[in-house]
C-alpha positions as CSV (number, residue, x, y, z in Angstrom):
1,M,5.9,26.4,-12.9
2,P,5.3,29.1,-15.7
3,F,8.3,30.8,-17.1
4,R,9.0,34.5,-16.7
5,L,12.4,36.1,-16.4
6,Q,12.1,37.0,-12.8
7,G,10.4,33.8,-11.7
8,F,12.9,31.5,-13.5
9,Q,15.8,33.0,-11.7
10,S,14.2,32.2,-8.3
11,A,13.5,28.7,-9.6
12,L,17.2,28.2,-10.3
13,R,18.2,29.3,-6.9
14,G,15.8,26.8,-5.4
15,Q,17.1,24.1,-7.7
16,T,20.7,24.8,-6.7
17,G,19.8,24.0,-3.1
18,L,18.1,20.9,-4.4
19,L,21.1,19.9,-6.4
20,R,23.4,20.1,-3.3
21,T,20.9,17.9,-1.4
22,Q,21.0,15.3,-4.2
23,Q,24.8,15.4,-4.3
24,R,24.8,14.5,-0.6
25,R,22.2,11.8,-0.9
26,W,24.9,9.0,-0.7
27,A,26.5,10.4,2.5
28,Q,26.0,8.3,5.6
29,V,23.3,10.1,7.5
30,H,21.8,8.7,10.6
31,D,18.3,9.4,11.8
32,V,18.3,10.1,15.5
33,R,14.9,8.5,16.0
34,F,16.2,5.3,14.2
35,L,19.2,5.1,16.4
36,A,17.1,5.6,19.5
37,S,14.9,2.7,18.6
38,H,17.9,0.3,18.8
39,H,18.5,0.8,22.6
40,D,18.0,-2.3,24.7
41,P,14.6,-2.0,26.4
42,K,16.1,-3.8,29.5
43,Y,18.6,-0.9,29.8
44,V,15.8,1.7,30.0
45,L,13.8,-0.4,32.4
46,D,16.7,-1.0,34.7
47,K,17.8,2.6,34.7
48,Y,14.4,3.9,35.9
49,R,13.2,0.7,37.8
50,A,13.3,2.4,41.2
51,K,11.3,5.4,40.2
52,L,8.8,3.3,38.2
53,D,8.3,1.0,41.2
54,Q,7.7,4.0,43.5
55,K,5.2,5.5,41.0
56,A,3.3,2.2,40.7
57,K,3.0,1.8,44.5
58,E,1.7,5.4,44.9
59,E,-1.0,4.8,42.4
60,G,-2.0,1.3,43.7
61,H,-0.5,-0.9,41.1
62,D,1.3,-4.1,41.9
63,S,3.8,-3.9,39.0
64,V,5.4,-1.6,36.4
65,E,3.7,-3.5,33.7
66,S,0.3,-2.7,35.3
67,L,1.3,1.0,35.5
68,K,2.2,1.1,31.8
69,E,-1.1,-0.5,30.8
70,A,-3.1,2.0,32.9
71,Y,-1.3,4.9,31.3
72,D,-1.4,3.6,27.7
73,E,-4.9,4.7,26.9
74,K,-4.3,8.2,28.5
75,I,-1.2,8.7,26.3
76,Q,-3.0,7.7,23.2
77,D,-5.8,10.1,24.1
78,L,-3.4,13.0,24.6
79,R,-1.7,12.3,21.2
80,R,-5.1,12.4,19.5
81,K,-5.9,15.7,21.1
82,A,-2.5,17.2,20.3
83,S,-2.5,16.1,16.7
84,T,-3.0,18.8,14.0
85,V,-2.7,18.9,10.2
86,A,0.9,19.9,10.5
87,T,1.7,17.4,13.3
88,P,-0.6,14.4,12.8
89,E,-0.9,11.6,15.3
90,P,1.8,9.1,14.3
91,A,0.5,5.9,12.7
92,Q,0.5,2.9,15.0
93,P,2.9,0.1,14.0
94,R,1.6,-3.4,13.9
95,A,2.1,-5.0,17.3
96,V,4.6,-7.8,17.8
97,P,3.2,-10.6,20.1
98,N,4.6,-10.6,23.6
99,T,6.4,-7.2,23.1
100,P,5.5,-4.3,25.4
101,K,3.9,-1.5,23.5
102,A,6.4,1.0,24.7
103,F,9.2,-0.8,23.0
104,Q,7.8,-2.0,19.7
105,A,9.9,-1.0,16.7
106,P,8.7,1.6,14.2
107,P,7.3,0.4,10.8
108,P,9.9,0.1,8.0
109,P,10.3,3.1,5.7
110,Q,8.1,3.2,2.6
111,E,9.6,2.9,-0.8
112,S,9.7,6.3,-2.6
113,K,7.5,7.0,-5.7
114,T,10.7,7.5,-7.7
115,T,11.9,4.0,-6.8
116,K,8.5,2.6,-7.6
117,A,8.5,4.4,-11.0
118,A,11.8,2.8,-11.8
119,R,10.4,-0.6,-10.9
120,S,7.2,0.0,-12.9
121,V,9.3,-0.8,-16.0
122,S,11.0,-3.7,-14.2
123,G,10.5,-7.3,-13.1
124,D,10.3,-8.2,-9.4
125,S,14.0,-8.6,-8.9
126,S,15.6,-6.6,-11.7
127,P,15.7,-2.8,-12.0
128,V,14.6,-3.1,-15.7
129,K,12.6,-5.4,-17.8
130,P,14.6,-7.5,-20.3
131,L,14.2,-6.7,-24.0
132,S,12.7,-10.2,-24.5
133,T,9.6,-8.8,-22.7
134,Y,8.8,-6.9,-25.9
135,L,10.5,-8.8,-28.8
136,D,12.0,-12.2,-29.6
137,V,15.6,-11.1,-29.3
138,E,17.2,-14.1,-31.1
139,K,14.9,-13.8,-34.1
140,I,15.4,-10.1,-34.6
141,R,19.2,-10.5,-34.4
142,E,18.9,-12.0,-37.9
143,L,17.2,-8.9,-39.4
144,P,18.9,-5.8,-40.9
145,A,19.1,-2.7,-38.7
146,K,16.4,-0.9,-40.6
147,E,13.9,-3.7,-40.1
148,I,14.7,-3.9,-36.4
149,E,14.0,-0.2,-36.1
150,A,10.7,-0.5,-37.9
151,L,9.6,-3.5,-35.8
152,W,10.6,-1.7,-32.6
153,R,8.5,1.3,-33.4
154,L,5.5,-0.8,-34.5
155,R,5.7,-2.7,-31.3
156,H,4.7,0.4,-29.4
157,A,2.7,2.2,-32.1
158,D,-0.7,1.4,-30.6
159,N,0.2,2.4,-27.0
160,G,-0.7,6.0,-26.4
161,H,1.5,6.0,-23.2
162,A,4.6,4.6,-24.7
163,I,7.6,6.2,-26.5
164,S,10.2,4.3,-28.5
165,A,13.4,5.1,-30.4
166,V,16.5,3.4,-31.8
167,I,19.8,5.0,-31.0
168,P,23.1,4.2,-32.8
169,L,25.6,2.7,-30.3
170,D,28.3,5.4,-30.9
171,T,25.7,8.1,-30.1
172,Y,24.6,6.3,-27.0
173,K,28.2,5.9,-25.8
174,R,28.7,9.7,-26.0
175,I,25.4,10.4,-24.2
176,I,26.1,7.9,-21.4
177,A,29.6,9.2,-20.8
178,A,28.1,12.7,-20.2
179,A,25.3,11.2,-18.1
180,R,27.6,9.4,-15.7
181,Q,29.3,12.8,-15.0
182,N,26.0,14.7,-15.0
183,P,23.3,12.5,-13.7
184,Q,20.7,15.3,-13.1
185,F,19.5,18.2,-15.1
186,I,16.4,20.4,-15.7
187,L,14.6,20.8,-19.1
188,P,12.0,23.5,-20.0
189,L,8.9,22.4,-21.8
190,P,7.7,25.4,-23.8
191,R,4.0,26.0,-24.0
192,P,1.6,28.9,-24.9
193,Q,0.8,31.4,-22.1
194,T,-2.5,31.2,-20.3
195,P,-4.7,34.3,-20.5
196,E,-3.8,35.1,-16.9
197,E,-0.1,34.9,-17.6
198,A,-0.5,37.0,-20.8
199,E,-2.1,39.8,-18.7
200,Q,0.9,39.8,-16.4
201,T,3.5,39.9,-19.2
202,P,5.2,43.3,-19.4
203,E,4.6,45.2,-22.6
204,G,7.2,44.4,-25.2
205,A,8.1,41.0,-23.6
206,T,7.7,37.7,-25.5
207,G,4.7,35.5,-24.8
208,T,6.7,32.4,-24.1
209,A,5.9,30.2,-21.1
210,A,7.5,26.9,-20.0
211,D,7.1,24.2,-17.4
212,I,10.4,23.0,-15.9
213,H,11.1,19.3,-15.5
214,F,13.8,17.5,-13.5
215,L,15.5,14.4,-14.9
216,Q,17.6,11.8,-13.1
217,W,19.7,9.1,-14.7
218,G,20.0,5.6,-13.2
219,F,22.6,2.9,-14.0
220,H,21.9,-0.8,-13.5
221,P,23.3,-4.2,-14.3
222,P,22.1,-5.9,-17.5
223,A,18.4,-6.9,-17.2
224,E,17.8,-10.4,-15.9
225,G,17.4,-12.8,-18.8
226,S,19.6,-10.9,-21.2
227,T,23.1,-12.0,-22.3
228,P,25.8,-9.7,-20.9
229,S,28.7,-8.8,-23.2
230,A,31.3,-6.2,-23.7
231,A,28.7,-3.8,-25.1
232,N,25.7,-5.0,-23.1
233,N,27.3,-4.4,-19.7
234,H,24.6,-2.2,-18.1
235,A,21.1,-0.8,-18.5
236,S,20.2,2.8,-18.0
237,T,17.0,4.7,-17.1
238,V,16.0,8.3,-17.1
239,I,13.1,9.5,-14.8
240,F,11.3,12.8,-15.5
241,T,9.5,14.7,-12.7
242,N,7.9,18.1,-12.7
243,L,10.4,20.3,-10.9
244,G,7.8,21.9,-8.7
245,A,6.6,18.5,-7.4
246,Y,10.2,17.4,-6.9
247,K,11.1,20.4,-4.9
248,M,8.1,19.8,-2.7
249,H,8.2,16.1,-2.3
250,G,11.8,15.1,-3.1
251,A,12.4,11.4,-3.8
252,F,8.7,10.8,-3.0
253,A,7.5,13.0,-5.9
254,Q,5.6,11.2,-8.7
255,P,7.6,10.9,-11.9
256,H,5.5,11.2,-15.1
257,T,7.8,9.5,-17.6
258,T,10.5,6.7,-17.3
259,I,12.7,5.6,-20.2
260,T,14.9,2.5,-20.4
261,H,17.8,1.8,-22.7
262,H,18.3,-1.8,-23.8
263,L,21.8,-2.9,-25.1
264,D,21.1,-6.5,-26.1
265,L,21.7,-5.7,-29.8
266,A,24.5,-3.2,-29.2
267,E,27.4,-5.6,-29.9
268,D,26.2,-7.3,-33.1
269,K,23.9,-4.7,-34.5
270,G,25.3,-1.4,-33.1
271,L,21.8,-0.4,-31.9
272,V,20.4,0.6,-28.5
273,L,16.6,0.3,-28.2
274,M,14.9,2.9,-26.0
275,H,11.5,2.3,-24.4
276,G,9.6,5.0,-22.5
277,Q,6.5,4.8,-20.4
278,I,4.3,7.8,-19.6
279,V,2.2,7.7,-16.4
280,P,-1.5,8.3,-17.3
281,D,-2.8,11.5,-15.9
282,G,0.8,12.4,-14.9
283,G,0.5,15.9,-16.2
284,V,2.2,15.5,-19.6
285,S,0.9,14.3,-22.9
286,A,2.7,11.9,-25.2
287,P,4.0,14.7,-27.5
288,E,5.3,16.6,-24.5
289,A,7.1,13.6,-23.0
290,T,8.5,12.9,-26.5
291,W,9.9,16.4,-26.6
292,L,11.6,16.0,-23.2
293,V,13.1,12.7,-24.2
294,S,14.4,14.1,-27.4
295,C,16.1,16.9,-25.5
296,V,18.1,14.4,-23.5
297,Q,20.2,13.6,-26.6
298,R,20.3,17.2,-27.7
299,F,21.8,18.3,-24.3
300,Y,23.9,15.3,-23.4
301,D,25.6,14.4,-26.7
302,F,28.5,16.6,-25.8
303,E,30.6,15.7,-28.9
304,G,27.6,15.9,-31.3
305,Q,24.3,17.9,-31.1
306,A,25.1,19.2,-27.6
307,S,28.5,20.6,-28.4
308,G,28.9,24.2,-27.4
309,R,26.6,26.1,-25.0
310,K,24.2,23.2,-24.4
311,S,26.9,21.0,-22.9
312,E,28.2,24.0,-20.9
313,L,24.8,24.5,-19.3
314,V,24.7,20.8,-18.2
315,R,28.1,21.0,-16.7
316,M,27.3,24.3,-14.9
317,F,24.2,22.8,-13.5
318,T,26.1,19.9,-12.1
319,R,28.7,22.2,-10.5
320,G,25.9,24.4,-9.0
321,D,27.3,27.4,-10.8
322,V,24.6,29.9,-9.9
323,E,26.5,32.9,-11.3
324,N,26.8,31.6,-14.8
325,F,23.9,29.2,-15.2
326,K,21.0,31.2,-16.7
327,V,17.7,29.5,-17.1
328,E,16.8,32.1,-19.8
329,E,19.7,30.6,-21.8
330,L,18.4,27.1,-21.2
331,L,15.0,28.2,-22.6
332,E,16.7,29.9,-25.6
333,E,18.7,26.8,-26.4
334,S,15.6,24.6,-26.2
335,E,13.6,26.9,-28.4
336,R,16.3,26.5,-31.1
337,L,15.5,22.8,-31.2
338,Q,11.9,23.3,-32.4
């Protein structure tokens, strides 16, 4: 999604609609097809028993079950002929023994790629991996803060798809307070224009381009295996997805980067260890993902680096303030961070 002044404004309008959808995601919405699948099959059979019996006799069948079996192949053939790219033939659920095909339940919904990405940095039953997966927590508690930071960075230095950082607890508290009130935002990733974009740039305009990325915060209980405390009372994640992909696929869009904050050392060392994982071939390089992650603090530390216009942009985005939220301003603020 290249940046140009006109194109960015339309992206904002589209994102505003997306935001409203996300704000409603916890509303209780019922799928009509799901509700219909819960009707008692006997009720349906009893309601149309007379008509089905008459139809079976007219066609020479001795029972309704025989009639259904005779028509099953024809129904499947009609579905195949009617299927198109836009309306494909529905996948057949696995049959349950002794259950008439007409009344078999649909397959369970698939887990979204966003959920899978969150669990890619997790254990089987916990939303996030414990810090002990990476370090001997009890041993490093005995070390000074500077040595802990050095060890944490060295732990991930040889992994080209990993990001790491150490955040002072006070800074993290300010960031997380803002994140709980503003769990979603967009960030521009500046890049050079392509030759095609340069040709379309009006004379006198800057040659700046940017890709827009959508971030979502997640808040979880402390990781299994860690010791909960007053400071270590949660774990948080941030998932980054290309905005164009998210607008197209919603929760099923493939995130390219997931970061996790570990608070095991928050109480006694005043440190929060951050670990990030970049999806190979996910569309962003390690330096680009690092840039996006660094922007989180710079836009969410409302009482620190994000004081002023940056924090206002985050709040306006959360409110869906289309009149005052200017993506051009967002790009300008991000360019000042370079």
